C-alpha positions in Angstrom: 16.1 2.6 -7.1 15.8 2.6 -10.9 19.2 4.2 -11.3 20.8 1.6 -9.0 19.3 -1.2 -11.1 20.6 0.5 -14.3 24.1 0.7 -12.9 24.0 -3.0 -11.9 22.9 -4.0 -15.4 25.6 -1.9 -17.0 28.2 -3.4 -14.6 27.0 -6.8 -15.6 27.3 -6.0 -19.3 30.7 -4.5 -18.8 31.9 -7.6 -16.9 30.6 -9.7 -19.7 32.4 -7.5 -22.2 35.6 -7.9 -20.2 35.2 -11.7 -20.3 34.8 -11.5 -24.1 37.9 -9.4 -24.4 39.8 -12.0 -22.4 38.3 -14.8 -24.7 39.7 -12.9 -27.7 43.2 -13.3 -26.4 43.2 -17.1 -26.9 42.6 -17.2 -30.7 44.9 -14.2 -31.1 47.7 -16.0 -29.4 47.0 -19.2 -31.4 47.0 -17.2 -34.6 50.4 -15.7 -33.8 51.8 -19.1 -32.8 50.6 -20.9 -35.9 52.0 -18.2 -38.2 55.3 -18.2 -36.4 55.5 -22.1 -36.7 54.7 -21.8 -40.4 57.5 -19.3 -40.9 60.1 -21.3 -38.9 59.7 -24.5 -41.0 59.5 -22.6 -44.3 58.1 -25.6 -46.2 55.1 -24.9 -48.4 52.9 -27.6 -46.8 53.7 -26.3 -43.3 53.0 -22.7 -44.3 49.7 -23.7 -46.0 48.6 -25.5 -42.9 49.6 -22.5 -40.8 47.6 -20.2 -43.0 44.5 -22.4 -42.9 44.6 -22.6 -39.1 45.2 -18.9 -38.9 42.1 -18.2 -41.0 40.1 -20.4 -38.5 41.4 -18.3 -35.6 40.6 -15.1 -37.5 37.0 -16.3 -37.8 36.9 -17.0 -34.0 38.2 -13.5 -33.3 35.6 -11.9 -35.6 32.8 -13.8 -33.8 34.1 -12.5 -30.5 34.4 -8.9 -31.7 30.9 -9.1 -33.1 29.6 -10.2 -29.7 31.5 -7.3 -28.0 30.0 -4.8 -30.5 26.5 -6.1 -29.7 27.1 -5.8 -26.0 28.4 -2.3 -26.3 25.5 -1.3 -28.5 23.1 -2.5 -25.9 24.8 -0.5 -23.2 24.8 2.7 -25.3 21.2 2.3 -26.3 20.2 1.8 -22.7 22.2 5.0 -21.7 20.5 7.0 -24.4 17.0 5.8 -23.4 17.8 6.8 -19.7 19.0 10.2 -20.7 15.7 10.8 -22.6 13.6 9.7 -19.6 
């Protein structure tokens, strides 16, 4: 019973991690798009705006990566505790 519960919790965390990875795709695509637009126009003001927006998207990605690291750490800690039990 305990093992089944543990597997269910791990599956829940892994599903959440999968969702977070999916969420990471949006700012990554936006980052690429903004940088490509900045390069196409080639004007200083357009490139500056693209860089500012890209930095914002980088911040969003870093936040999502941090969340994924936290989730993975929890899963690993739980597995280590179960092995010791």
